[in-house]
N, C-alpha and C positions, 0 to 999 in steps of 0.2 A: 375454142375457148369456152363455149357454152357447155360442152360436155365435161370440161374440167370443173366448172362450177357445180354441175350435177354430181360429179364424183366426190367433190368436197362435201356436198350435202349428205351423200350416202355415208361417207366416213364419219361425219358428225353424228348422224342418226345412229350408226352402229356403236359409237362411243357412248352415246346417251344410254342406250339399252344395256351396254356392258357395265357401266357404273351402277345402273339401277339393279342389275342382277347380282353383282358380286359384293357390293358394299352394304354395310349397315346404314340405314337411312337415318341420318341425324338432321338437325336444323340446318347445319352448314351444307350438307348434301342437298337439301331441298332448295336452298338459295342458289347453289351452283347449278342445279337442274334448270332453274328459271333463267339463269345467265346463258346456259348452254342452248336452251330453246331459242333465246333471242339471237344468239350467234348463228343458229341454223337458218334463220329467216333470210339472211343475205345471200348465200349461195343458191338457195332454192328459188327465190324470186328472180335473181339475176339469170338463172338458167331459163326460167319460164319466159322472162321478158325477151330473151334473145330468140326464142322460138316463135314468138307472136308475129304475125304478118303485118298487122296494122299498127300505126303509131299510137293510137288511143289505147289499145290493149297493152302495148309496151310501156306506155306511160303509167298505166294503172299498176302493173307489176313492179315497175321500177320504184314507184311511190311506196309500195309495200316493203321493198328492200331498204329504202331509206327510213321508213318507220322503225324497222328493226335496228338499223344503224343508229338512229336517234336515241334508242333505249340502251345501247351497248354501254355508253359511259356511265349512266346512272345505275345500271345493273352491276357494273364492275364496282362502283363506289359502295353500293349496299353490301355486295359480297365482301369487300375489304373491311367495311365497318364491323360486320359480324365476325369475320375471321380474326381481326386484331383485338377483339374483345371490347369494342366501343359501343356495343348495342345498348348497354345500360345508360350510357351518356347521351347518345343520339337516339331518342325514342321515336316511336312511330310518327307522331305529329311533326317532329322536326324533319324526319326523312321525307315526308310528303312535301313539306315546304322546299327542301333541297331538290326535290324531283320536279319542281315547277318548270325550270328551263327546258328540261327534256320533254315534258308534256306539252309545252308551248311549241317546241320544235315538231312534235308529232302532229299537233293540230295544224301547223303550217304546211307540213308535207301532205296531209290528207286534203286540206282545203285548197292549197296551191292557188291562191287568188291571183288572177291575171297572170298566171304562170310565173309568179314571183319566186317560186321555189325551183321548178324544173320545167323545161319545155323541150320538145323534139322538133328539129328542123332537118328533115331528111335531105334537103338540097345542099347542106353544108358539108357532106362527105363524112370524114372521120369525126368532126367536131359538131355532130348533129345534136348532142345533148347540151342545152343552154341552161346554165346555172344562174339563178336569181339571188337577191339579197337574203331571202330566207334560207337558202342553201348554205350560205356562209355563216349564218347564225347557228345552223345545225353543227357545222364544223367547229365553230368556236366553243359551243357548249359541250361538244363531245370531248375535245381536247382539254377543256377546263376540268371536267369530271376526272379524266385520266390523270391530269396533273395533280389534282387534289388527292386522288387515290395513291399516287406515287409518294407524295409528301407524307401522308398518313402512314404508309407502310415503312418509309425510311425512318420516321420518328419511332415507330413501334420496334423496329429492329434495334435501334439504339437503346430503347428502354426495356426490351424483353428480358425477363429474368431467366427463362429456360432456353436451352439449346433447341428443344423441339419447337417452341413457339417461333424462334428465329427462322428455323428451317421452313415452317409453315408459311411465314410471311415472304421469305425469299422465293419460295415456289410460286406464289401468286404474283410477285413482282416480276419474275422472269417471264411468266405468261403475259403480263401486261406489256412488258417491253417488246416481246415478239410481236404482239398485236399492233403496238404503236409503230414499230419499224416497218412492218408490211403495210400498215395503213398509210404511212407517209410515202412509201414507194408507190402504192396504188394512186395516191393523191397526185404525186408528181407525174407518173406515167400516163394516167388516164384522164387527168384534168389539166395540169399546168403545161406539160410538154406533149400533149396528145398529137400536135401537128407533126411531130417527128416520127410518129409510129403509124403504121397503116391500119391497125385494128386494136380492139379492146383486149387487155390482158387481165386475167383473174388473179391479180396479186393479193388482194385483200382476202379473197376466199381461201387462198393457200395459207395466208398468215393466220386466219381464224382457225383453220384446221390444225396447223402446227401448234398453235397455242393450246387448243383443246387436247391434242394428243399428249403434249407435255403434262398438262394438268391431270389428265386421266391416268397417265403413267405414275405420277406422284401419288395420286389418290389410291391406286390399287397396289402399287409395289411398296411404297414407303408408308402407306396408310396414314397420311398426314391429317386426314379428317376424322380418323377413328380413335381418337384419344379416349373416349368413354369406353369403347369396346376393349381397348388395350388395358385400361385401368381395371375393368371388370375381370379380364382374364388374369391379370397379375394378382388381383385380390383373391380370386379362386385358387390360384396356385400357391398362395401363401397360407391358405387355410389348411389346418391339419385334418379336417374332416373330409372324407372322400365324397365327391359330388359327381353324379351322372345325370345329364339332361337328355330325356327321351321325347320323341314326338308321339302322337297318338297311336302310331303303328309300332312303336318300340324301337325305332331307329335312333342310334346314338347321335345326338347333335353336339354335345360338348361334354368334357370331363376334365378333371384337374389332375395334377401330378400325384396327389395322394392315392389315386386309384391304380396307378401303374404297378406297384408291388402286389396288389391284391388280385387283379384280373387284367388280362390283355384286352384292350379295347381299341377300336378304330372308328373314327367319325364316318358316318354313312352306313355302317354295318348294323344289323339287327342285334339288339342286346340279348344275350343268352344267359338267363339266371342259373342254368345248370352249371355254368362255369364256376359259379360261386359255391353251389351246393356240394360239389365233389370234394371241397376242402373241409367240409364240416363232418363231425362225428354223426353216427346214425341217429341218436336221440334228437340232436339239434337239427339234423337234416329234416326230420319229420316236422318239427316246428317251422322250419324254413319253407317247406312245401305247403304247409297250412297258410303261412303268411302270403305266399304267392297266389294260392287259390283264393284267399279272401280279397286280395288286390284285384283279381280278375272279376270276382263277383260284385265287388263294390268299388268301381273305378273312380267314383266321385268323392270317396272318403279317404281320409288320411289314415295310414296304417303304420304300426310301429312294432318292432320285435327286438328283444335284447337276448343276445346269445353269449355264452361263456366258452371260450376256447382255451384248452389246456395245452401248453407247450413249454418244454424245458422245466417242468416242475412248477410253473406259474400259470395263473389264469388271466386271460385277457377278456375283458367285457366289451362287447361291441353292440351299439344301438343302431339298428337299421330302420330308416324311415322312408316311407313312400308317400309323396304328397302330389295331388293333381295340380296341373297348371291349367287355369281356366281363363277364358276370355273375359274382359272387363264388362262388356255389354250383355252378351247373351249367355254368359256362364257356360260356354261350351268347353269340352275337354280338348285342350291343345296338346297335352303331353303329360309327362310325369317327371318329378324331381326325386332322385334317389340319393340318400345321404347315408354315410357309414361313419359313425362317430365312436372313437375309442374313449370309453368312460371308465377305464380301469382305475385311474388315479381318483376319480370322483367316487367310484364304488369303494375303494380302499379307504378313502376319507370318510365315507358314510359308515363303513364297518367300524372304523376306529372311533368315530363319534358315538355309535351305538354302544361300543365297548366301554367308552368313557362314561356314557349315560348310565349303563348298568352298574359300573363301579360307583358312580355318584349316588345312584339309588341305594346301593348297599350301605354307603357311608351315611346317607340320609336316614336309613333305617336304624343304623347304629346310634346316630345322633338322637333320633326319636326315642330309642330305648333308653339312652342316657338321660334325656329330658324327663322321661317317665320316672326313671329311678330318682332323679333329682327332685322331681315333684313329690314323690312319695317320701323322700328324706325330709324335704321342706315341710311337708304335711305332718310328718312325725315330729319334727322339731317344733312346729307350731303347736302341735298337741302337747308336747312336753312343756312348752312355755306357758300353757294355760292350765295344766293339770298337775296334780300331786303325784310324785313318783311312786309313793308307797301304795296309796289307795286307788289311784286312777280317777278320783273325782277332781273337780275344778279346784284351782288354788285361790288364795285370797286376792291376788292382784286381778285375776279375771273376774271374780265376784264383784269387786268394787267398780270395775269398768262397766260391767253389765248393769249393776244397780244404778249407776249414774245415768246410763241411757234409758233404762226402764222408768226411772223417776221422772224424766222429762215427759215421756209419753203418758204415764199414769196421771201426772198433775194436769196435763193439757186436756185430757179426755175424762178425768174424774174416775179412774179405774182403781178400785181398792186392791191392796196387796198386803201380804204378811211376811214376817221374817222369824225363823227359828234360830236360836243360838243354844246348842246343847253341848254338854261335857260328860265324858265317861266318869262315873263315880269311882273313887278309890283306885284310880289307874296306877298310881305310883306303887301301891302295895303289890299289884300284879307283876310289875316289872321287877320289884325287889324279890318276890317269891319265886317266880318262874323264869325270869330273865327277859331281856329286851326282845328276843325273837318271838317268844310267846306273846309279849306285849304288842308286837307288830301284828301278829295273827289276830289278836283281839280287836285291834283297831280296824283291820280289813274286814273281819267278820261283822263288826258293828255297822260299817259302811254299807256292806251288802244287804244287811237286814233293813237299814233305813231306806236304801235305794229301791228295794222291792216294795216298799209301802208308798213311796212318792209317785206323783203323776209324771208323765213324760215332759211336761212343760216346766216342772219344778227344777231348780238348780241347787245341787248339793256341792258345798265347797268346804275344804279343810281350812279352818281359820287359824290353826296353830296348835301343835302338839296333839292332844286328844280332844281338842275343841273344834266343833264343826258349825257351819251356818247353812240354813236352807232358806231360799227365796221362793215364795209361792205367789205367782202372778194371778190376777183376777180372783183373789181369795179374800173374803171378808172375815170378821172375827169368828163367827159361828163355824164357818167352814174350816178355819185354821185350827180351832179347838178340836174338832173331830179328827183332823189329820194328825195333830200333835199327840192325841191319845193313842192313835193307831201306831205311830212311830215308837212311842214309849213302850207300848205293849209288845211290839215286834222285837225290840231289843231285849226286853226281859225274857222272852221265850227263846232267844237265840243261845245255843250251846256251842262253846268253842273247845276243841280238843287241845290239851296242853302238850301232848307228846310224851308225858311221864306216866306210862301205864294207861290205866283207864281213867285217869284224872281229867276232868273237864272244868271249864270256867264259864260262869254266867255273870253278866254285868248289867248294871242299870245306868240310866242317864238322868241328868238334871237339865231342865230346859226352860229357857225364857222365851216367851212368845210376845211379839209386838205386831199389832194390826193397825193399818192406816186406811181409814174410810173417808175422811174429809181432808181437803187440801187447801192450802193457802198458796196462791200463785207466787208469793214472795219467795217461796222455796226454790224457784227456778233461778233467782238472782244469785244464789250461792248453793248449788246442789251438793257440793262436797261437805259443807257445814251441816246441811240437813241430814246427810247420810251418817256423819259422825254422831249427831244427836240421836238418830234412829238406832244405830248399833250400840250406843252407850245405854239407851233404854233397854235394849235386849240383853246386854251384858249385866245391867243392874238386876233385871228380872232373873237371869241365870244364877247370879250369886245369892239372890234371895232364896231361890229354890235349893241351893247347895247348903246354905246355912240354916234352912228350915228342916233339914233331915235328909236331903237328897232323894233321888228317885221320885221326883215330882215335877210338875209344870207350874210355872208362874206366868200368868197371862196379863198383858197390858194392852191398852188401846191408846195409841198416840193421837192426841188432839191435833 
C-alpha cells in the first residue's frame, strides 16, 4: 500500500506540472495550484511514514500528512469562494478569520500535547494509531469546510446566470464529492472498522488523485478556468483588423481569423514576411522591403506603412503596423505585434471630405467676391447718397450733417471757421441761350475751377441749382478773404466750350462770406438753430453781392 501512496503522489506531481505547462496562469489557476500542493502532501507523507522503521519518525511524517489534511477543507473553501465569484464579498480579512479553525487544527497536529492528537502503539497490531480529541476536532472542521463549500456551490448553481458558470461550479462540486466519498471510505476502513482488516488501505490517496485527475481534465479539455483567454480570442476573431503575435524570434504565437485570407499561418512556425511580399506590386514591394529592413534595424520602435492595392478596378488601402511587445519592468523585447488594417473606407471618406472642402473653398471665394462687389455697390450707393449726381461734389444734406458735427468740435475747442455761399451770375440767360446741356457743362466747369482752388480739408457742396456752399475749417476771417478772392478769380478765368463752333462761355460768381471766430457755448444747446442763423447770414451777404452789381464778394463776421 505504501507504493500505492507514492504512485498517487507521482500522479499528482505530474498533473501539477501539466496544468502549469499547458494553461494560462490566472488567479483561479494559482489558487488551484495551492490546493493541489496541499493535496499532494497526504500521499507523499503517508508513503514516507510507512517506510520509516521507528515509531517516532513515523509519527513525525504522519503529523505532516495530517497537517496537509487539516488544510484541505479551508483550501477547498477558498477555491470555491473565488470560483463562484464571492471574493469581493468575502475579503482577505474575513478569509483569515474563517481559516482560524483549520489553523488551530494545524497547531494541534504539530504540538500534539500529551498525544491528544495522535499516538503510535505498536503492540496493538493493526490498530496501533491511537486518535485523540484533537484528531476528531480536525475531522469536524474538515467536514465543516467541505459542507459549507457544497452549500455555497449549490446556491451558486441556482443563481448562476450563464451556462458556463454553472458548468464551472458543477466541475468543482463533482471533485469535492469524489474527495468526500473516498475520505469517508478511508475514515470507515482505516479508523472505524480497522479491526476487520489486516492492513492499511490507501483509499484517501486514490480519492485525492481521482479528484485531481477530474479537475485537471476539466481545466485542460473544457478550459473551465480560461474564460479570460477565451474572451480575448473571441475578441480578436471579431476584429476586422488582421493581427499576428510573434515572439522575439519571429515565431507565430497567435493570429486571428482576419489573417487567414491574407496569408497561411500556423502557430509555432516562423513568420515569413516574403509570403506577404509576393502579393504586392513591384513599387509597393520595395516600400514593404524598406519597412521590414527598418523593423530589423530599430526593433524597439513602432513602424507603420500604408500601401495601395489595385484589384478589379478599385484601390484598397492597407495600413501595416509593427509594434514591439515589451516587458513591464525591464522593458525587454518579448515579441512583436503585427496589424493589418483596411482603411479604404476611411481613405475614401477623407478624399470625399477633401473634395467637399475644395468645393466649399470655391464657394467661399465666390461669396467673398460677391461680398466685395456688394461692398463696392454699397460704397457707391453711400457716395451717391452724399454727393450731387451732376457735379460730384457733396450735397446739401451731407453738408448740414457735417456742419452740425464740426460745430460741436469748433465751439468746444474755440476753433475758427468760415463759410462761402456763392451763386453763378446770370445763369438763367446761359440756359436760355445755349440750352440746359451747356448750362450743366458750365456748372461742372465752375465746380472744377473752385475745387482746384480749395484745400483738401475744405468741403464743397451743391446747395441747390447753381448755388454752392464751401465750408472752410480752421479758417479765420483774413484767411477766408484770401481764399474767397482766389475762388472768384479762378472762376473768372475759366472758359467753357459751348459746342456751337468756336463759341465759349465765361461766368462770374457772387459770394457771401461769413467767418466765426468767437463762440458762445449756448450755441451747443440748439446747433441746428445756430446753423440756420449762420447760413441765413451767408445767404443775406450773397444777395447783397448780387444786388450790388454781381461778380463781387460780401464779407461778414458773425459775432
